N, C-alpha and C positions, 0 to 999 in steps of 0.2 A: 402508555403507562409504564412499559418496560424501560423506556428511555428516561422517564421521570425517576423511577426507582434507581436506575444506574447513576443519575446525577446526584440523588440524595446520598447514595453509598459513597460516591467519590468525595462529595463535600464533607461527609462524616469523617472519612479517613484524612482529608486535608486538615480539618479542624484539630483532630488528634495529633497530627504531625506538627501543628504550630507549637506544641509544648516543647518540641525538640528543634526549634527553628534554626539554631546555630548549626546543628549537625546537618540539617537538610540543606541549608545554604551552602555549606562546604561541599556537599555531595553534588549539588547542581552545577557548580562552577568547574568541577573536575571532569569536564567533558573530554573525550578522547580526541587527540589532534591527529588529523589525517591529511595528507597532501593529495589534492585532486588536480587534474588538468585545469589550467587557468580558466578556460571558457566554461567548463562544467561547474567550477567553483562559483562563477558568476550566476549560473542558473540556480544553484542552491541558495545563493544570497537573495536573488529575486523572489524566491518562494518563501523567504522567512529566515534562512540561515541554518546551517548545520547545528550550531550551538543551541538555538531555540528548539529545534527538533529533538535534540538529544536530552534536553531537560524535561520534555514531555514524558509522561508515564502511560497514559491511557488514551486510546483513540477509539471513537465509536461513530458509526454512521448507519443510516438505513438505506437498503436497496429493496424497493418494493415493500413487502411485508417482513422482510428479514432485517433484524437488528444485529449488526456486526460489532463486536467489542474485542479489542486487542490490547494486551500488555506489550508496549513497544519495546521493552527490554528483553523479556523472556520469550516474546512472540506467542504466549499462550492466547488462545482465541475461543470465543463463544459466538455462535450464530443462533439466534432465537427466531422462530417462526411459529405462528399459531398451531401448525401441525407437526413440527419437529424442532429439535435442537441438535446441534452438532458442534464439536470443538476440539481443541488440542489442549491437554492439561499439562504440557511440558514433557510428557513421555509418550502418550498414546493419543490417537485420534478416536473420538467416540461419536456415537449417534444414538439419539433417543427419539422415538416417534410416538405420537398420540395414537395413530393407527398404523400398525406394522405394514410396511411395503409402500407407504405413501411417498417417501423420499426415493427418487430414482437415480440420483447421481452417485459419485464416488466421493465420500467424505474426505478421504486423504488428499485427493486432488483439489477439492473445492474449498476446504476450510480457510485457506489463505489466498485463494485466487483473486478475489476482488480487493482484498487488503493490498496486494501488490499494485493493482491498478490504481487504487485510491490513494495510496501513500507515495505515489510518484511525485517528484523525482527522488525523494529522500531514501527510499529503499535501495537506490543505486549507489548508496554510500556505505553499504554493509561491509563487513569484513570479507576478505578473500576474493575481492573483485579486481579484474584487469580492465583497464580503460584503453580504448583505441579510437583515434579520430577516423571517421569514415566519410564517404561522399554524402552530400546532402540530398534532400528530395525537393521537388518543386510542385507547388500547388497554387493555382490561380496567379501565376506570374511571380511568386515569391519563392526563393530557395532557402530552405531551412538546414543549417549545418547540423551534423550529427556526431554522436559519440556512441560507440559500441561498448557494451558492458558484458563481459563473460566472467566465468567463475573458475577459481582453482579447483582441482579435483577434490571430491568428497565434501563439497560445500552444499548443504541443503539436500532436499529430496530429488532435485533435478539439476545437478551441476552442469549439465550440457546445455541448459537453456541460455539463450542470448537475448539481450535487449538492446535497442538503439533508441536513444532519446534525441529528438530533433527540437531545436529551440529557435525562437525568433531572433534573427541576427541583430536587431536593433535593441530590443528590450530584454533579451535573454530569458524570456518566459518560455517554459516548455509548451510546445504546440502539438507534437505527435509522439507516439510510441510504437515502434516495431518490435515484435517479439516472436520467438519460436516456442513450440511446445514439444517437450521430449519426455513427458511423464510416462506415457504408455510405451513408447518405442525404446526408451532408455538409450537412445543413440542421437548423436548430433544431427542437426537439420539446418538447411539453408532456406526453408520455406517460412517466410516471415508474414505474419498478420500485422495489420496496422490500425491504430486507433487515433482519432483526433480528439484532443482535449478542448472541448467547445467553450466551457465556462468555468471560471474559478471563483472562489469566495474566500475572504480573509477570516480565519477562525483563530482568535488569540495569537495573531501575528504570523500564522502559517497559512499559505495559500493551499486550499484543498479543492478538488474538482467537484463541480456541481453536475456536470454532464459530460459523457464521453460517447463517441460514435465510431463503430467499426466501419472501415472504408474498403472499397474495391481498389485494385491497383491496375496500372497498365503494364505493358511488357517490360518497361524500364524500372518498374518498382515504385513509380510515383502514384500517389492517391488520386482517384478520379471522382467517385461519388459514394454516398453512404451505401453500405451493404445491408443495413437494417436500422430500425429506429434507435434513437439515442437511449443509453442507459442513464437513468437519473438517480442521483444520490441526495438524500435529505437528512435533516436533523443531525448535522455534524457536531461532534464534541471532542475536544482535545484538552487534556488536563494533566497537571503535575501531581494530582492525588493518585494513590495506589489502591488497588483492589486486592482482597485476600485471595490466596491460592484456591480456596474453596469455591470462589465465584466461577472458576474455569473448570471445575470438576464435573463429571457426569452426574446429573441430578439423580437422587434416590427416588424410586417410585414409592 
């Protein structure tokens, strides 16, 4: 039901925006031009292209009972669950629970965690990023080349986080993601976790993941076997329609 309401809201805004079609069309083609390493640029192209991604306004997906909705330009976010809602209104992270104490996590850490995993590889084209080619990883006889992504100082809540995207050397489709977590320590780390992107689906011209799996690694950093069951994403939605700022505000009781 929440996903249906979201779709109705987006379509409503889209229809209103048709009145100013010339203005919208002009805005949509004025995408920011950025230079990427050649191989990484091919990865973005394989997944739908940077221009297509930057024309999109709203991304939504389900993870279990959670409905994640993100404004791709402001990064305002809402996560709705039968027992709680949390989000980022552009200034503050908020949490509202049906029963106080039900939500056990850290909203500031969690609100955009799965967005980053879900919006790969395109979030690795954000501002303030440094690219570095690194050694590949090998799994089942295939070696996957990699690019490390780090951030300039004071970018985001965890500027010391690092990511490595590994891609298929023939198709340039993203296959693996290695990442560090520095939110709690606030210090750089060389301890990488690794995720396999098992399945993808085309949603309005953009490849979005259907399923990801955390893997164990050997002493050389190569993935070996699943560490836990796959995380499944459902009901994907990506749209050029906008949502009002009030959509991302903490609900009034």
